[in-house]
C-alpha positions as CSV (number, residue, x, y, z in Angstrom):
1,M,119.3,109.2,86.7
2,N,117.1,106.8,84.8
3,L,114.3,105.6,87.2
4,T,111.2,103.4,87.2
5,A,108.1,103.9,89.3
6,K,106.0,100.8,89.6
7,T,102.2,101.0,89.9
8,L,99.1,98.9,89.6
9,F,97.7,97.9,86.2
10,G,95.4,100.7,84.9
11,L,97.0,103.5,86.9
12,E,100.0,104.0,84.6
13,N,98.7,107.3,83.1
14,V,97.6,108.6,86.4
15,L,101.0,108.0,87.9
16,A,102.7,109.6,84.8
17,K,100.8,112.8,85.5
18,E,101.8,112.7,89.1
19,L,105.4,112.3,88.2
20,E,105.3,115.3,85.9
21,E,103.9,117.4,88.6
22,L,106.6,116.2,91.0
23,G,109.4,117.3,88.6
24,A,110.2,114.1,86.6
25,S,111.4,114.3,83.0
26,A,111.4,112.0,80.0
27,I,108.2,110.3,81.3
28,R,107.1,107.1,79.5
29,P,104.3,104.8,80.8
30,V,104.8,101.1,80.3
31,N,102.9,98.1,81.7
32,R,102.4,98.5,85.5
33,A,105.2,101.1,85.6
34,V,106.4,104.5,84.4
35,L,109.9,105.2,83.2
36,F,111.4,108.6,83.8
37,T,114.5,110.6,84.6
38,G,115.3,112.8,87.6
39,G,117.9,113.8,90.2
40,K,118.2,112.7,93.8
41,D,115.7,115.4,94.8
42,T,113.1,114.0,92.4
43,L,113.7,110.5,93.7
44,Y,113.1,111.6,97.3
45,R,110.1,113.8,96.4
46,I,108.3,111.0,94.4
47,N,108.8,108.5,97.3
48,Y,107.4,111.0,99.8
49,C,104.6,112.6,97.6
50,A,103.4,110.2,94.9
51,R,100.1,108.7,95.7
52,T,99.9,106.1,93.0
53,A,103.4,104.7,93.0
54,L,104.1,101.3,94.6
55,S,107.9,101.7,94.6
56,V,110.6,103.6,92.8
57,L,113.5,101.7,91.3
58,M,117.0,102.9,90.2
59,P,118.5,100.6,87.6
60,V,122.2,99.8,88.1
61,G,122.6,97.2,85.4
62,E,120.8,96.3,82.2
63,F,122.1,93.5,79.9
64,R,121.1,90.3,78.0
65,I,122.0,86.8,79.0
66,A,122.1,83.3,77.5
67,S,122.7,81.3,80.6
68,K,122.8,81.4,84.5
69,E,126.6,81.7,84.2
70,E,126.2,84.9,82.2
71,L,123.7,86.2,84.7
72,Y,126.3,85.6,87.5
73,S,129.2,87.2,85.6
74,K,127.4,90.3,84.5
75,A,125.8,90.9,87.9
76,H,129.3,90.4,89.5
77,K,130.7,93.2,87.3
78,I,128.3,95.8,88.8
79,S,130.2,98.1,91.1
80,W,128.3,97.1,94.3
81,S,130.7,99.1,96.5
82,D,129.1,102.3,95.2
83,F,125.9,101.4,96.9
84,M,126.7,99.4,100.0
85,D,129.6,98.3,102.3
86,P,130.4,94.7,103.2
87,D,129.0,95.1,106.7
88,N,125.6,96.1,105.2
89,T,122.8,93.6,104.7
90,F,120.9,93.0,101.5
91,S,118.2,91.0,99.8
92,V,117.3,90.2,96.2
93,V,113.7,90.3,95.0
94,P,113.4,88.4,91.7
95,V,110.6,88.9,89.1
96,V,111.3,86.4,86.4
97,N,109.6,85.4,83.2
98,S,112.2,83.5,81.2
99,P,112.6,80.0,79.6
100,L,116.3,80.1,80.8
101,F,115.2,79.3,84.3
102,G,112.9,76.5,85.4
103,H,112.4,78.0,88.9
104,T,111.7,81.7,89.2
105,G,113.5,82.0,92.5
106,Y,116.8,80.5,91.3
107,P,118.0,83.7,89.5
108,G,117.7,85.6,92.8
109,L,120.2,83.1,94.4
110,V,122.6,83.5,91.5
111,V,122.6,87.3,91.9
112,K,123.0,87.0,95.7
113,D,126.1,84.9,95.1
114,A,127.4,87.5,92.6
115,I,127.0,90.3,95.1
116,A,128.5,88.3,98.0
117,D,131.5,87.2,95.9
118,F,132.1,90.8,94.7
119,F,132.8,91.9,98.3
120,R,134.6,88.7,99.2
121,K,137.0,89.3,96.3
122,K,137.3,93.0,97.1
123,N,137.3,93.1,100.9
124,G,137.6,89.5,102.0
125,I,134.2,89.7,103.7
126,R,130.8,88.5,102.4
127,P,127.9,90.7,103.3
128,S,124.9,89.0,105.0
129,V,121.5,88.4,103.4
130,D,118.5,89.8,105.4
131,T,115.1,89.2,103.9
132,S,113.2,90.9,106.8
133,D,114.9,94.3,107.2
134,P,117.8,94.6,104.7
135,D,119.9,97.8,104.2
136,L,119.7,97.4,100.5
137,I,116.9,95.8,98.4
138,V,118.0,94.6,95.0
139,N,115.2,94.2,92.4
140,L,116.0,91.6,89.7
141,H,113.7,91.7,86.6
142,I,114.2,89.1,83.9
143,S,112.1,89.0,80.8
144,N,113.2,86.3,78.3
145,D,116.9,87.2,78.0
146,R,116.7,90.8,79.1
147,V,117.9,91.5,82.7
148,T,117.4,94.7,84.7
149,V,119.1,95.0,88.1
150,S,117.7,97.8,90.2
151,L,117.9,99.2,93.7
152,D,114.6,99.7,95.5
153,S,114.6,103.2,96.8
154,S,111.3,102.8,98.6
155,G,112.0,99.8,100.9
156,L,108.6,99.0,102.3
157,A,106.0,99.3,99.5
158,L,104.6,102.8,99.2
159,Y,101.0,101.7,99.6
160,K,101.9,101.0,103.2
161,R,101.2,104.6,104.3
162,G,101.5,104.0,108.0
163,Y,98.0,105.1,109.1
164,R,96.3,101.8,108.9
165,L,96.1,100.4,112.4
166,Q,93.5,97.8,111.5
167,Q,91.9,96.4,108.4
168,G,88.9,94.4,107.4
169,P,88.7,91.0,105.6
170,A,89.3,92.5,102.1
171,P,91.1,95.8,102.4
172,L,91.5,98.1,99.4
173,N,95.1,98.9,98.5
174,E,95.8,102.5,99.4
175,V,97.4,103.2,96.0
176,L,94.3,101.7,94.3
177,A,92.1,103.9,96.4
178,A,94.0,107.1,95.5
179,G,94.0,106.0,91.8
180,I,90.2,105.5,91.9
181,L,89.8,109.0,93.2
182,K,91.9,110.4,90.5
183,L,90.4,108.4,87.7
184,S,86.9,109.5,88.8
185,G,87.7,113.1,88.0
186,W,87.1,114.2,91.6
187,N,88.6,117.7,92.1
188,G,89.4,117.5,95.8
189,S,86.6,119.9,96.9
190,D,83.3,118.2,95.9
191,P,81.6,116.1,98.6
192,V,82.6,112.5,99.0
193,L,80.7,109.6,100.6
194,D,81.8,105.9,101.0
195,P,78.7,104.1,102.3
196,M,80.5,100.7,102.5
197,C,83.7,102.0,103.9
198,G,85.3,98.8,105.2
199,S,88.5,100.1,106.9
200,G,88.1,103.6,105.5
201,T,90.8,103.6,102.8
202,I,88.9,105.7,100.2
203,P,87.7,108.5,102.6
204,I,91.1,108.7,104.2
205,E,92.9,108.9,100.9
206,A,90.3,111.5,99.7
207,A,91.0,113.6,102.8
208,M,94.8,113.3,102.3
209,I,94.3,114.6,98.7
210,A,92.0,117.4,99.8
211,Y,94.3,118.6,102.6
212,N,97.5,118.0,100.5
213,I,98.9,115.6,103.1
214,P,101.9,113.7,101.6
215,P,101.3,110.0,101.5
216,G,104.7,109.4,103.0
217,K,104.1,111.6,106.0
218,F,103.3,108.7,108.4
219,R,106.2,106.4,107.3
220,N,109.3,106.1,109.5
221,S,111.8,105.4,106.7
222,F,112.4,104.8,103.0
223,G,114.9,102.5,101.3
224,F,117.1,105.4,100.1
225,S,117.6,106.5,103.7
226,R,120.1,103.6,104.1
227,W,121.9,104.2,100.9
228,K,125.6,105.3,101.1
229,D,124.9,108.6,99.3
230,F,121.8,109.5,101.4
231,D,121.5,113.3,101.7
232,I,119.6,113.8,104.9
233,R,119.6,117.6,104.5
234,L,118.2,117.4,101.0
235,F,115.4,115.0,102.1
236,G,114.7,117.2,105.1
237,R,114.2,120.2,102.8
238,I,111.9,118.2,100.5
239,K,109.9,116.9,103.5
240,D,109.5,120.3,105.0
241,E,108.5,121.8,101.7
242,A,105.8,119.1,101.2
243,D,104.5,119.3,104.8
244,S,104.3,123.1,104.7
245,A,101.7,122.8,101.8
246,I,99.3,120.9,104.1
247,Q,96.0,122.9,104.3
248,I,92.6,122.5,106.0
249,S,89.8,122.2,103.5
250,P,86.0,122.7,104.0
251,V,85.4,119.6,101.8
252,N,82.7,117.2,103.1
253,I,84.1,113.7,103.4
254,S,82.0,111.0,105.1
255,A,81.9,107.3,105.5
256,S,79.5,104.7,106.8
257,D,79.1,100.9,107.0
258,I,76.4,98.5,108.2
259,S,79.1,96.8,110.2
260,E,79.9,98.3,113.7
261,R,83.3,96.6,113.5
262,A,84.1,98.2,110.2
263,V,83.1,101.6,111.5
264,S,85.3,101.1,114.6
265,I,88.3,100.2,112.4
266,T,87.7,103.2,110.1
267,A,87.4,105.5,113.1
268,A,90.8,104.2,114.5
269,N,92.5,104.6,111.1
270,I,91.0,108.2,110.7
271,E,92.4,109.1,114.1
272,K,95.9,107.6,113.3
273,A,95.9,109.7,110.1
274,G,95.2,112.8,112.1
275,L,91.8,113.3,110.5
276,S,89.4,113.0,113.4
277,G,86.8,115.8,113.1
278,H,87.6,116.1,109.3
279,V,86.2,112.7,108.1
280,S,82.8,111.7,109.6
281,V,81.9,108.0,110.1
282,E,78.8,106.3,111.3
283,V,77.0,102.9,111.4
284,A,74.4,102.9,108.6
285,D,72.6,100.6,106.3
286,F,73.0,101.7,102.7
287,R,69.3,101.1,102.2
288,N,68.7,104.0,104.5
289,C,71.4,106.4,103.2
290,K,70.3,109.5,101.5
291,S,72.4,112.2,99.9
292,S,72.8,115.4,101.9
293,F,74.6,117.0,98.9
294,T,74.5,117.3,95.1
295,N,77.4,117.4,92.6
296,G,79.2,115.0,94.9
297,Y,80.8,111.6,94.5
298,V,79.7,108.3,96.0
299,F,82.3,105.5,96.0
300,L,81.4,101.9,96.7
301,N,83.5,98.8,97.2
302,P,80.8,96.2,97.8
303,P,81.6,92.9,99.6
304,Y,83.3,90.3,97.3
305,G,82.0,86.8,96.7
306,Q,84.4,85.5,99.4
307,R,82.4,87.5,102.0
308,I,78.8,87.0,100.8
309,K,76.8,84.1,99.4
310,P,76.7,84.0,95.6
311,E,72.9,83.9,95.6
312,D,72.8,87.1,97.5
313,I,75.2,89.0,95.3
314,A,72.6,89.8,92.5
315,G,70.2,91.1,95.1
316,L,72.9,93.2,96.7
317,Y,73.8,94.9,93.4
318,S,70.1,95.4,92.6
319,M,69.7,97.1,95.9
320,I,72.8,99.3,95.3
321,G,71.4,100.4,91.9
322,S,68.0,101.3,93.4
323,G,69.5,103.1,96.3
324,L,71.8,105.2,94.0
325,K,69.0,106.1,91.6
326,H,66.4,107.1,94.3
327,N,68.6,108.5,97.1
328,F,71.6,110.1,95.3
329,P,70.2,112.1,92.3
330,G,72.5,114.8,91.0
331,N,75.7,113.0,92.0
332,K,78.2,110.7,90.5
333,A,78.7,107.1,91.6
334,W,81.8,104.9,91.2
335,I,81.8,101.2,92.0
336,I,84.9,99.0,92.2
337,T,84.2,95.3,92.1
338,S,85.6,91.9,91.1
339,E,82.1,90.7,90.5
340,K,81.7,92.4,87.2
341,E,79.1,89.9,85.9
342,Y,76.7,91.4,88.5
343,L,77.1,95.0,87.4
344,K,74.1,94.5,85.1
345,N,72.0,94.2,88.2
346,I,72.8,97.8,89.1
347,G,70.2,98.8,86.4
348,L,72.0,102.0,85.5
349,K,73.8,102.9,82.4
350,P,77.6,103.3,83.0
351,V,79.4,106.3,81.5
352,T,82.9,105.0,82.1
353,K,84.7,101.7,82.8
354,Y,88.3,100.9,83.8
355,K,90.0,97.6,84.3
356,L,92.1,97.6,87.5
357,F,93.6,95.1,90.0
358,N,93.4,95.1,93.8
359,G,96.4,92.9,94.5
360,A,95.9,89.8,92.3
361,I,92.2,90.3,92.0
362,E,91.0,91.7,88.7
363,C,88.4,94.4,89.2
364,T,86.2,96.8,87.2
365,L,85.8,100.4,88.1
366,T,82.5,101.7,86.7
367,G,81.2,105.3,86.8
368,Y,77.6,106.4,86.7
369,E,75.8,109.8,86.3
370,L,72.9,109.9,88.7
371,F,70.4,112.1,87.0
372,K,67.3,113.7,88.7
373,G,64.2,112.2,87.1
374,S,64.5,110.6,83.7
375,R,67.4,111.1,81.3
376,K,65.0,111.0,78.4
377,K,63.9,114.3,77.0
378,P,60.1,114.7,76.6
379,K,58.9,114.4,73.0
380,E,57.9,117.6,71.4
381,N,54.1,117.9,70.6
382,K,53.7,118.1,66.8
383,S,51.6,120.9,65.5
384,T,48.1,119.8,64.2
385,E,47.7,122.9,62.2
C-alpha cells in the first residue's frame, strides 16, 4: 500500500528514520509528512510505535479536477463499499488550498454527498455523518487542482497518547516533545532534566523512549480497528511484540517546576503513564537548580509571552543563561521557545538551531554546549630566547 504519515514541520527526517526502523519502504519525506509503502502489518505497527507521527493516511483516490462537479463525480467513483457498509458512520476532514473553492469547508460537503449517494445508489441507504466518533474518517486534501482522498487509519491524532490526565496553560505537543528528544541527539541513557516541566511531557516522553514503551500503549483504539478488513489477530501479535520489548532502564530522568500546580499535574501524568518511581519530580526554582550529573541533557520550555509580562521575558532568558552556565557545566541544554528574539539574552553561543511548530505557534529549538570554565584556549607563551 502507498501510505502517508503526517508530522509537524521540522520533524520530517526524524519520522522518516522511525518509519525505516518500523519496516516501511520507499520512504520519501515531504512538507509535514513522509510518503512510504508497506503492508497491513506496517500500517498497524507505525500507528502503535511511531513517536513522531500525527496520523497515518491510506490514499484511496488521487486525481485532478477543474470544478466542484468533477470533484463529486470522481469521488463518487471510488469503491466506498470496500471500506465501509451503509450502516457505518463517516466524516470528511478537508484540507483545501485551491482557487476552485471560495470556502475551504465546501469541498468536504461535496465529498460527503458523493459518498452518501454512492451507497444510496448501491444499497438504497445513505450512511450517516458523525463528526464526533465516526467509524470511518475520510481525509480530503486539495492543492490547486490536485485531489487526494485518504482514509485516516489513526482516528484520534497520535499525539494524544492517553497518559495526559491534566495539562497546563500551554502544553507541549507529545509528538513535538519526542521529536525534540530525537533532534537533540539524546541516546536514551544519558541523564535528563526538565526544570520548567509544565505538565511533564518531555520527561514522560523521554522515559517512554528509554524504557521502549510504545506511544500507543495507553490508547483504547485506532481508526483502522473499525475498518472492514481489520485483522485483530495481526494487530494483537504486533502489539504483543512491541509490549514485550519494554524494559526497565537505570537512566536518570527528573523534572521540576516553580509552580506547585505544575508539579502536581506532572506527578499525576507520570502515574498515569506507569512511570511513578522512574521519573522524579519536585517543586524547585530554576535559580536554585544545580546539576547532579555531567554529560546529561537539560531541556527547557520557558513560559511564552501569553503567560508572562513582555518586560520580564528578557530578564527570564538572562536568568536561564546564567543558570545554565554556572550550574550545569559539562552538559547540553536545549531550549524550545516561540520568543526567539529573546534568545540573545541567554548569553551563550548556540551550536544548533531548528525551526519547529507547537501547534500553530512557530518555535525555535536551540542547542547549547555547556563547557566547564572558558571555551577559549589559553594563549601559548612565546619564547623570549
